[in-house]
NUVEX-880986 format. One record per residue (C-alpha): residue in three letters; x, y, z. Coordinates in Angstrom, 2 decimals, always signed. Each point is the difference from the previous one (the first is absolute). Last residue first. Layout:
<rs>
<r><resn>ALA</resn><u>X</u><v>Y</v><w>Z</w></r>
...
</rs>
This chain:
<rs>
<r><resn>THR</resn><u>+4.64</u><v>+0.53</v><w>-2.13</w></r>
<r><resn>ILE</resn><u>-1.79</u><v>-2.07</v><w>+2.59</w></r>
<r><resn>ALA</resn><u>+2.44</u><v>-2.89</v><w>+0.03</w></r>
<r><resn>SER</resn><u>-1.15</u><v>-3.58</v><w>-0.31</w></r>
<r><resn>LEU</resn><u>-0.27</u><v>-2.10</v><w>+3.10</w></r>
<r><resn>ILE</resn><u>+1.82</u><v>-3.34</v><w>+0.16</w></r>
<r><resn>LEU</resn><u>-0.89</u><v>-2.39</v><w>+2.82</w></r>
<r><resn>ILE</resn><u>+2.39</u><v>-2.87</v><w>+0.75</w></r>
<r><resn>THR</resn><u>-1.12</u><v>-2.88</v><w>+2.20</w></r>
<r><resn>HIS</resn><u>+3.16</u><v>-1.60</v><w>+1.38</w></r>
<r><resn>PRO</resn><u>+1.48</u><v>-3.52</v><w>+0.15</w></r>
<r><resn>GLN</resn><u>-1.40</u><v>-1.19</v><w>-3.36</w></r>
<r><resn>VAL</resn><u>-0.66</u><v>-3.72</v><w>+0.29</w></r>
<r><resn>ALA</resn><u>+1.78</u><v>-1.66</v><w>-2.91</w></r>
<r><resn>ALA</resn><u>+2.93</u><v>+2.35</v><w>+0.64</w></r>
<r><resn>ALA</resn><u>+0.72</u><v>+2.75</v><w>-2.54</w></r>
<r><resn>MET</resn><u>-0.06</u><v>+2.73</v><w>+2.68</w></r>
<r><resn>ASN</resn><u>+2.96</u><v>-1.63</v><w>+1.76</w></r>
<r><resn>ALA</resn><u>+0.25</u><v>+2.13</v><w>+3.15</w></r>
<r><resn>ASN</resn><u>+2.75</u><v>+2.60</v><w>+0.43</w></r>
<r><resn>ASP</resn><u>-1.74</u><v>+1.24</v><w>+3.18</w></r>
<r><resn>SER</resn><u>-1.47</u><v>+3.24</v><w>-1.42</w></r>
<r><resn>ALA</resn><u>-0.52</u><v>-1.63</v><w>-3.38</w></r>
<r><resn>HIS</resn><u>+1.94</u><v>+1.42</v><w>-2.96</w></r>
<r><resn>ILE</resn><u>-2.35</u><v>+1.13</v><w>-2.76</w></r>
<r><resn>TYR</resn><u>+0.01</u><v>+0.58</v><w>-3.77</w></r>
<r><resn>THR</resn><u>-3.04</u><v>+1.21</v><w>-1.96</w></r>
<r><resn>LYS</resn><u>+0.10</u><v>-0.57</v><w>-3.75</w></r>
<r><resn>THR</resn><u>-0.79</u><v>+1.90</v><w>-3.21</w></r>
<r><resn>GLY</resn><u>+0.11</u><v>+3.68</v><w>+0.95</w></r>
<r><resn>ASP</resn><u>+3.31</u><v>-0.41</v><w>+1.80</w></r>
<r><resn>ASN</resn><u>-1.44</u><v>-0.57</v><w>+3.48</w></r>
<r><resn>TYR</resn><u>+2.25</u><v>-0.12</v><w>+3.08</w></r>
<r><resn>TYR</resn><u>-0.44</u><v>-1.36</v><w>+3.49</w></r>
<r><resn>SER</resn><u>+1.56</u><v>-0.16</v><w>+3.46</w></r>
<r><resn>GLY</resn><u>-0.36</u><v>-1.90</v><w>+3.28</w></r>
<r><resn>ALA</resn><u>+3.55</u><v>-1.35</v><w>+0.08</w></r>
<r><resn>THR</resn><u>+2.43</u><v>+2.18</v><w>-1.96</w></r>
<r><resn>SER</resn><u>+2.96</u><v>-1.49</v><w>-1.94</w></r>
<r><resn>GLU</resn><u>-2.05</u><v>-1.75</v><w>-2.70</w></r>
<r><resn>VAL</resn><u>-2.34</u><v>+3.00</v><w>-0.30</w></r>
<r><resn>ASN</resn><u>+3.03</u><v>+2.23</v><w>-0.61</w></r>
<r><resn>ASN</resn><u>+1.21</u><v>-2.40</v><w>-2.70</w></r>
<r><resn>ILE</resn><u>-3.42</u><v>+0.31</v><w>-1.66</w></r>
<r><resn>ALA</resn><u>+0.31</u><v>+3.79</v><w>+0.16</w></r>
<r><resn>THR</resn><u>+3.42</u><v>-0.03</v><w>-1.66</w></r>
<r><resn>ALA</resn><u>-1.17</u><v>-2.45</v><w>-2.68</w></r>
<r><resn>GLY</resn><u>-2.77</u><v>+2.35</v><w>-1.10</w></r>
<r><resn>SER</resn><u>-0.57</u><v>+3.10</v><w>+2.08</w></r>
<r><resn>GLY</resn><u>+1.44</u><v>+1.74</v><w>+3.04</w></r>
<r><resn>SER</resn><u>-1.28</u><v>+0.26</v><w>+3.54</w></r>
<r><resn>VAL</resn><u>-1.87</u><v>-2.72</v><w>+1.85</w></r>
<r><resn>LYS</resn><u>-3.66</u><v>+0.21</v><w>+0.97</w></r>
<r><resn>LYS</resn><u>-0.30</u><v>-1.08</v><w>+3.63</w></r>
<r><resn>TYR</resn><u>-2.43</u><v>-2.79</v><w>+0.91</w></r>
<r><resn>GLY</resn><u>-2.64</u><v>+0.34</v><w>+2.69</w></r>
<r><resn>GLN</resn><u>-0.01</u><v>-2.73</v><w>+2.63</w></r>
<r><resn>GLY</resn><u>-3.43</u><v>-0.75</v><w>+1.46</w></r>
<r><resn>THR</resn><u>+1.13</u><v>-3.57</v><w>+0.66</w></r>
<r><resn>ASP</resn><u>-2.75</u><v>-1.97</v><w>-1.78</w></r>
<r><resn>ILE</resn><u>-0.76</u><v>+2.84</v><w>-2.42</w></r>
<r><resn>GLU</resn><u>+3.54</u><v>+0.33</v><w>-1.29</w></r>
<r><resn>VAL</resn><u>-0.48</u><v>+3.40</v><w>-1.66</w></r>
<r><resn>VAL</resn><u>+0.93</u><v>+1.61</v><w>-3.31</w></r>
<r><resn>VAL</resn><u>-1.10</u><v>+3.60</v><w>-0.66</w></r>
<r><resn>GLY</resn><u>-0.19</u><v>+2.29</v><w>-3.05</w></r>
<r><resn>VAL</resn><u>+0.65</u><v>-2.27</v><w>-2.96</w></r>
<r><resn>ASN</resn><u>-0.80</u><v>+1.30</v><w>-3.50</w></r>
<r><resn>VAL</resn><u>-1.46</u><v>-3.30</v><w>-1.18</w></r>
<r><resn>SER</resn><u>+1.79</u><v>-2.06</v><w>-2.69</w></r>
<r><resn>ASP</resn><u>+0.30</u><v>-3.18</v><w>+2.06</w></r>
<r><resn>ALA</resn><u>+1.70</u><v>-3.24</v><w>-1.05</w></r>
<r><resn>ILE</resn><u>+1.28</u><v>-1.51</v><w>+3.24</w></r>
<r><resn>GLU</resn><u>+3.44</u><v>+0.10</v><w>+1.60</w></r>
<r><resn>TYR</resn><u>+2.12</u><v>-1.29</v><w>+2.85</w></r>
<r><resn>THR</resn><u>+3.31</u><v>+1.29</v><w>+1.34</w></r>
<r><resn>ASN</resn><u>+1.73</u><v>-1.88</v><w>+2.83</w></r>
<r><resn>THR</resn><u>+2.68</u><v>-2.06</v><w>-1.75</w></r>
<r><resn>LYS</resn><u>+0.37</u><v>+1.65</v><w>-3.39</w></r>
<r><resn>GLY</resn><u>+1.48</u><v>-1.08</v><w>-3.35</w></r>
<r><resn>ALA</resn><u>-3.40</u><v>-0.34</v><w>-1.66</w></r>
<r><resn>THR</resn><u>-2.81</u><v>+1.42</v><w>+2.13</w></r>
<r><resn>LEU</resn><u>-1.65</u><v>-2.68</v><w>+2.14</w></r>
<r><resn>THR</resn><u>-3.66</u><v>-0.45</v><w>-0.87</w></r>
<r><resn>TRP</resn><u>-3.06</u><v>+1.43</v><w>+1.74</w></r>
<r><resn>GLY</resn><u>-3.34</u><v>-1.70</v><w>-0.68</w></r>
<r><resn>VAL</resn><u>-2.14</u><v>+2.15</v><w>+2.27</w></r>
<r><resn>ALA</resn><u>-0.94</u><v>+3.69</v><w>+0.22</w></r>
<r><resn>ASN</resn><u>-3.14</u><v>+1.09</v><w>+1.86</w></r>
<r><resn>LYS</resn><u>-0.73</u><v>+3.16</v><w>-1.93</w></r>
<r><resn>ALA</resn><u>-1.36</u><v>+3.42</v><w>+0.96</w></r>
<r><resn>THR</resn><u>-0.86</u><v>+2.23</v><w>-2.94</w></r>
<r><resn>ASN</resn><u>-0.34</u><v>+3.67</v><w>-0.85</w></r>
<r><resn>ILE</resn><u>-2.46</u><v>+1.69</v><w>-2.32</w></r>
<r><resn>GLY</resn><u>-0.15</u><v>+3.73</v><w>-0.53</w></r>
<r><resn>LEU</resn><u>-2.14</u><v>+3.10</v><w>+0.37</w></r>
<r><resn>VAL</resn><u>+2.09</u><v>+3.14</v><w>-0.44</w></r>
<r><resn>TYR</resn><u>-0.99</u><v>+3.63</v><w>+0.47</w></r>
<r><resn>GLU</resn><u>+2.28</u><v>+2.67</v><w>-1.47</w></r>
<r><resn>PHE</resn><u>-0.80</u><v>+3.54</v><w>+1.14</w></r>
<r><resn>THR</resn><u>+1.60</u><v>+2.76</v><w>-2.05</w></r>
<r><resn>ILE</resn><u>+0.53</u><v>+3.16</v><w>+2.05</w></r>
<r><resn>THR</resn><u>-0.05</u><v>+3.56</v><w>-1.28</w></r>
<r><resn>SER</resn><u>+1.82</u><v>+3.26</v><w>+0.75</w></r>
<r><resn>GLY</resn><u>-1.30</u><v>+3.52</v><w>-0.68</w></r>
<r><resn>LEU</resn><u>-0.78</u><v>+0.67</v><w>+3.64</w></r>
<r><resn>PRO</resn><u>+2.57</u><v>-1.64</v><w>+2.25</w></r>
<r><resn>LEU</resn><u>-1.12</u><v>-3.40</v><w>+1.26</w></r>
<r><resn>ASN</resn><u>-1.73</u><v>-0.98</v><w>+3.25</w></r>
<r><resn>ILE</resn><u>-1.05</u><v>-3.61</v><w>+0.56</w></r>
<r><resn>ALA</resn><u>-1.55</u><v>-0.92</v><w>+3.34</w></r>
<r><resn>THR</resn><u>+1.54</u><v>-3.09</v><w>+1.57</w></r>
<r><resn>HIS</resn><u>-1.50</u><v>-3.21</v><w>-1.31</w></r>
<r><resn>THR</resn><u>-3.22</u><v>-2.00</v><w>-0.24</w></r>
<r><resn>ASN</resn><u>-0.72</u><v>-3.04</v><w>-2.15</w></r>
<r><resn>ARG</resn><u>-2.72</u><v>-1.44</v><w>-2.21</w></r>
<r><resn>ALA</resn><u>-0.62</u><v>-2.91</v><w>-2.37</w></r>
<r><resn>ILE</resn><u>-2.68</u><v>-1.18</v><w>-2.42</w></r>
<r><resn>MET</resn><u>-2.68</u><v>+2.67</v><w>+0.32</w></r>
<r><resn>THR</resn><u>-2.85</u><v>-1.07</v><w>-2.28</w></r>
<r><resn>GLY</resn><u>-1.72</u><v>+2.48</v><w>-2.30</w></r>
<r><resn>GLY</resn><u>-1.42</u><v>+3.41</v><w>+0.81</w></r>
<r><resn>SER</resn><u>+1.57</u><v>+3.28</v><w>-1.13</w></r>
<r><resn>PRO</resn><u>+2.11</u><v>+1.58</v><w>-2.76</w></r>
<r><resn>HIS</resn><u>+0.81</u><v>-2.70</v><w>-1.05</w></r>
<r><resn>ALA</resn><u>-0.65</u><v>-3.65</v><w>+0.78</w></r>
<r><resn>THR</resn><u>+1.77</u><v>-3.17</v><w>+1.15</w></r>
<r><resn>PHE</resn><u>+1.77</u><v>+1.72</v><w>+2.90</w></r>
<r><resn>ILE</resn><u>+3.44</u><v>+0.40</v><w>+1.54</w></r>
<r><resn>ALA</resn><u>+0.66</u><v>+1.59</v><w>+3.38</w></r>
<r><resn>VAL</resn><u>+1.93</u><v>+2.81</v><w>+1.71</w></r>
<r><resn>GLU</resn><u>-0.11</u><v>+1.66</v><w>+3.40</w></r>
<r><resn>THR</resn><u>+1.71</u><v>+2.96</v><w>+1.71</w></r>
<r><resn>THR</resn><u>-0.59</u><v>+2.93</v><w>-2.33</w></r>
<r><resn>ALA</resn><u>+1.26</u><v>+3.41</v><w>+1.16</w></r>
<r><resn>ASN</resn><u>+1.32</u><v>+0.85</v><w>-3.49</w></r>
<r><resn>ILE</resn><u>-1.01</u><v>-2.38</v><w>-2.78</w></r>
<r><resn>GLU</resn><u>-2.37</u><v>+2.02</v><w>-2.19</w></r>
<r><resn>ALA</resn><u>+1.71</u><v>+3.37</v><w>+0.39</w></r>
<r><resn>ALA</resn><u>+3.41</u><v>-1.61</v><w>-0.50</w></r>
<r><resn>SER</resn><u>-1.25</u><v>-1.47</v><w>-3.28</w></r>
<r><resn>PHE</resn><u>-0.86</u><v>-3.67</v><w>-0.28</w></r>
<r><resn>ILE</resn><u>+1.18</u><v>-2.35</v><w>-2.76</w></r>
<r><resn>ALA</resn><u>-1.42</u><v>-3.51</v><w>-0.35</w></r>
<r><resn>SER</resn><u>+1.48</u><v>-3.49</v><w>-0.26</w></r>
<r><resn>GLY</resn><u>-1.45</u><v>-3.51</v><w>+0.02</w></r>
<r><resn>LYS</resn><u>+2.39</u><v>-2.93</v><w>+0.09</w></r>
<r><resn>THR</resn><u>-0.98</u><v>-3.62</v><w>-0.53</w></r>
<r><resn>TYR</resn><u>+2.33</u><v>-2.72</v><w>+1.22</w></r>
<r><resn>TYR</resn><u>+1.59</u><v>-3.30</v><w>-0.95</w></r>
<r><resn>ASP</resn><u>+3.60</u><v>+0.16</v><w>+1.26</w></r>
<r><resn>PRO</resn><u>+1.89</u><v>-2.82</v><w>-1.73</w></r>
<r><resn>THR</resn><u>-1.49</u><v>-0.01</v><w>-2.54</w></r>
<r><resn>GLY</resn><u>-2.56</u><v>+2.46</v><w>-1.28</w></r>
<r><resn>ALA</resn><u>-0.50</u><v>+3.71</v><w>+0.51</w></r>
<r><resn>VAL</resn><u>-3.16</u><v>+2.06</v><w>-0.53</w></r>
<r><resn>THR</resn><u>-0.70</u><v>+3.66</v><w>-0.66</w></r>
<r><resn>ASN</resn><u>-2.91</u><v>+2.25</v><w>+0.96</w></r>
<r><resn>THR</resn><u>-0.51</u><v>+3.75</v><w>-0.46</w></r>
<r><resn>THR</resn><u>-2.25</u><v>+1.11</v><w>+2.81</w></r>
<r><resn>SER</resn><u>-2.89</u><v>+2.43</v><w>+0.39</w></r>
<r><resn>LYS</resn><u>+0.32</u><v>+2.53</v><w>+2.82</w></r>
<r><resn>ARG</resn><u>-2.04</u><v>+0.29</v><w>+3.20</w></r>
<r><resn>THR</resn><u>+0.14</u><v>+2.99</v><w>+2.32</w></r>
<r><resn>THR</resn><u>-1.20</u><v>+0.94</v><w>+3.49</w></r>
<r><resn>GLN</resn><u>-1.25</u><v>-3.24</v><w>+1.55</w></r>
<r><resn>THR</resn><u>-0.70</u><v>+0.09</v><w>+3.72</w></r>
<r><resn>VAL</resn><u>-0.12</u><v>-3.54</v><w>+1.44</w></r>
<r><resn>LEU</resn><u>+0.99</u><v>-1.68</v><w>-3.25</w></r>
<r><resn>ALA</resn><u>-2.46</u><v>-2.71</v><w>-0.96</w></r>
<r><resn>THR</resn><u>-0.90</u><v>-3.67</v><w>+0.55</w></r>
<r><resn>GLN</resn><u>+1.54</u><v>-0.69</v><w>+3.42</w></r>
<r><resn>SER</resn><u>-0.60</u><v>-3.42</v><w>+1.56</w></r>
<r><resn>LEU</resn><u>+3.61</u><v>-1.16</v><w>-0.20</w></r>
<r><resn>ALA</resn><u>+1.26</u><v>+2.96</v><w>+2.02</w></r>
<r><resn>PRO</resn><u>+2.46</u><v>+2.82</v><w>-0.75</w></r>
<r><resn>ALA</resn><u>+0.54</u><v>+2.37</v><w>+2.97</w></r>
<r><resn>THR</resn><u>-2.26</u><v>+3.05</v><w>+0.08</w></r>
<r><resn>THR</resn><u>+2.00</u><v>+3.07</v><w>-1.08</w></r>
<r><resn>GLY</resn><u>-2.29</u><v>+1.43</v><w>-2.68</w></r>
<r><resn>THR</resn><u>+1.27</u><v>+2.89</v><w>-2.13</w></r>
<r><resn>GLY</resn><u>-0.56</u><v>-1.43</v><w>-3.45</w></r>
<r><resn>VAL</resn><u>+1.56</u><v>-1.55</v><w>-3.06</w></r>
<r><resn>GLY</resn><u>-1.45</u><v>-2.07</v><w>-2.84</w></r>
<r><resn>ILE</resn><u>+1.68</u><v>-2.04</v><w>-2.68</w></r>
<r><resn>SER</resn><u>-2.14</u><v>-1.00</v><w>-2.97</w></r>
<r><resn>LYS</resn><u>-1.14</u><v>-2.60</v><w>-2.54</w></r>
<r><resn>ILE</resn><u>+1.10</u><v>-3.46</v><w>+1.12</w></r>
<r><resn>CYS</resn><u>-2.12</u><v>-2.59</v><w>-1.81</w></r>
<r><resn>ALA</resn><u>-3.80</u><v>-0.30</v><w>-0.04</w></r>
<r><resn>ILE</resn><u>-1.77</u><v>-3.31</v><w>+0.61</w></r>
<r><resn>PHE</resn><u>-2.52</u><v>-1.21</v><w>-2.59</w></r>
<r><resn>GLY</resn><u>-2.54</u><v>-2.39</v><w>+1.54</w></r>
<r><resn>ALA</resn><u>-2.09</u><v>-0.17</v><w>-3.15</w></r>
<r><resn>ASP</resn><u>+3.08</u><v>-1.37</v><w>-1.72</w></r>
<r><resn>GLY</resn><u>+1.59</u><v>+1.26</v><w>-3.19</w></r>
<r><resn>ASN</resn><u>+2.32</u><v>+2.48</v><w>+1.66</w></r>
<r><resn>ASP</resn><u>+1.41</u><v>-2.66</v><w>+2.32</w></r>
<r><resn>PHE</resn><u>-1.13</u><v>-2.12</v><w>+2.93</w></r>
<r><resn>GLY</resn><u>+1.33</u><v>-2.72</v><w>+2.31</w></r>
<r><resn>MET</resn><u>+3.57</u><v>+1.07</v><w>+0.76</w></r>
<r><resn>ARG</resn><u>-1.07</u><v>+3.62</v><w>+0.37</w></r>
<r><resn>GLN</resn><u>-2.54</u><v>-1.13</v><w>+2.60</w></r>
<r><resn>THR</resn><u>+2.77</u><v>-1.48</v><w>+2.13</w></r>
<r><resn>LEU</resn><u>+1.95</u><v>+3.26</v><w>-0.17</w></r>
<r><resn>TRP</resn><u>-3.04</u><v>+2.18</v><w>+0.76</w></r>
<r><resn>VAL</resn><u>-0.79</u><v>-2.09</v><w>+3.10</w></r>
<r><resn>ARG</resn><u>+3.53</u><v>+0.63</v><w>+1.23</w></r>
<r><resn>GLY</resn><u>-0.35</u><v>+3.70</v><w>-0.73</w></r>
<r><resn>SER</resn><u>-3.29</u><v>+0.18</v><w>+1.90</w></r>
<r><resn>ASN</resn><u>+1.74</u><v>-1.66</v><w>+2.93</w></r>
<r><resn>VAL</resn><u>+2.78</u><v>+2.62</v><w>+0.07</w></r>
<r><resn>ILE</resn><u>+3.48</u><v>-0.50</v><w>-1.46</w></r>
<r><resn>LEU</resn><u>+2.00</u><v>+1.96</v><w>+2.58</w></r>
<r><resn>ASN</resn><u>+3.00</u><v>+2.07</v><w>-1.04</w></r>
<r><resn>SER</resn><u>+3.75</u><v>-0.27</v><w>-0.40</w></r>
<r><resn>THR</resn><u>+2.15</u><v>+3.09</v><w>-0.60</w></r>
<r><resn>TRP</resn><u>+2.65</u><v>+0.39</v><w>-2.71</w></r>
<r><resn>PRO</resn><u>+2.58</u><v>+2.69</v><w>+0.70</w></r>
<r><resn>LEU</resn><u>-0.28</u><v>+3.55</v><w>-1.40</w></r>
<r><resn>GLU</resn><u>+1.57</u><v>+0.73</v><w>-3.38</w></r>
<r><resn>VAL</resn><u>+1.25</u><v>+3.56</v><w>-0.49</w></r>
<r><resn>ASN</resn><u>-0.14</u><v>+1.54</v><w>-3.48</w></r>
<r><resn>GLU</resn><u>+1.86</u><v>+3.27</v><w>-0.65</w></r>
<r><resn>ASN</resn><u>-0.27</u><v>+3.24</v><w>-1.91</w></r>
<r><resn>VAL</resn><u>+1.37</u><v>+2.75</v><w>+2.26</w></r>
<r><resn>PHE</resn><u>+1.07</u><v>+3.62</v><w>-0.66</w></r>
<r><resn>MET</resn><u>-3.02</u><v>+1.70</v><w>-1.58</w></r>
<r><resn>THR</resn><u>-2.25</u><v>-2.51</v><w>+1.70</w></r>
<r><resn>GLN</resn><u>-1.02</u><v>-3.61</v><w>-0.65</w></r>
<r><resn>PHE</resn><u>-0.16</u><v>-2.69</v><w>+2.67</w></r>
<r><resn>HIS</resn><u>-1.42</u><v>-3.36</v><w>-1.08</w></r>
<r><resn>VAL</resn><u>-0.84</u><v>-2.32</v><w>+2.88</w></r>
<r><resn>THR</resn><u>-0.14</u><v>-3.73</v><w>-0.69</w></r>
<r><resn>GLY</resn><u>-2.51</u><v>-1.69</v><w>+2.28</w></r>
<r><resn>ARG</resn><u>-0.22</u><v>-3.56</v><w>+1.22</w></r>
<r><resn>TYR</resn><u>-2.49</u><v>-2.82</v><w>+0.23</w></r>
<r><resn>LYS</resn><u>-0.37</u><v>-3.60</v><w>+1.16</w></r>
<r><resn>GLY</resn><u>-2.48</u><v>-2.84</v><w>-0.30</w></r>
<r><resn>TYR</resn><u>+0.34</u><v>-3.74</v><w>+0.43</w></r>
<r><resn>LEU</resn><u>-2.02</u><v>-2.95</v><w>-1.28</w></r>
<r><resn>GLY</resn><u>+0.90</u><v>-3.53</v><w>+1.05</w></r>
<r><resn>ILE</resn><u>+0.71</u><v>-3.27</v><w>-1.79</w></r>
<r><resn>LYS</resn><u>+0.62</u><v>-3.23</v><w>+1.88</w></r>
<r><resn>GLU</resn><u>+2.14</u><v>-2.84</v><w>-1.34</w></r>
<r><resn>GLU</resn><u>-0.61</u><v>-3.29</v><w>+1.77</w></r>
<r><resn>LYS</resn><u>+2.74</u><v>-1.84</v><w>-1.86</w></r>
<r><resn>ILE</resn><u>+3.10</u><v>+1.20</v><w>-1.80</w></r>
<r><resn>MET</resn><u>+2.64</u><v>-2.14</v><w>-1.63</w></r>
</rs>
């Protein structure tokens, strides 16, 4: 079972560049980049949990992605882009289990995005509103005629203190709990030992956990672990404190 589950908010973004010329028609996905959820964004989240469209305290949802040329490092106290140049309205989608995130996307032309070095999401368009998250990056420079689609994700991840492990049938050192989370990290908190995710899937992966001390596997229904010292995780007094962090997908 799980006790002391903590839920956190994360943000990340990426761009997909679309090149189109007489000879090239290609999409190139840039890697995901993490950002800082600023204080105003954290306040916005808690307010969203308390109010809706029918309340006097109505809190707006994500409405736009803004870019600018500021290079000041992200800080919790910031409430706006340093030098905003363009803001575009977003198309929003949501995902449920196991990832739980909201994605806002907007398309910028090369003329709108070139030379920009900062990006943020806002609760209003074309100006004003609350800035939720911000980041800086190397200046973007695309060929004229190309575009970039920014995808901005706000998601929920969890940290769980996992107890109540039971021995997996037919195994000696593999223990399991019911856990449908998309696991990102498993740590023995008392020793500081991080567990290795084994290769394979299904029975193969479970066998790999059995043969590898300090390892884990999750099949979408259960999490399986093998303690770093082969300890009996089903003992009346659990020998290790196991923290499971969900993946930021």
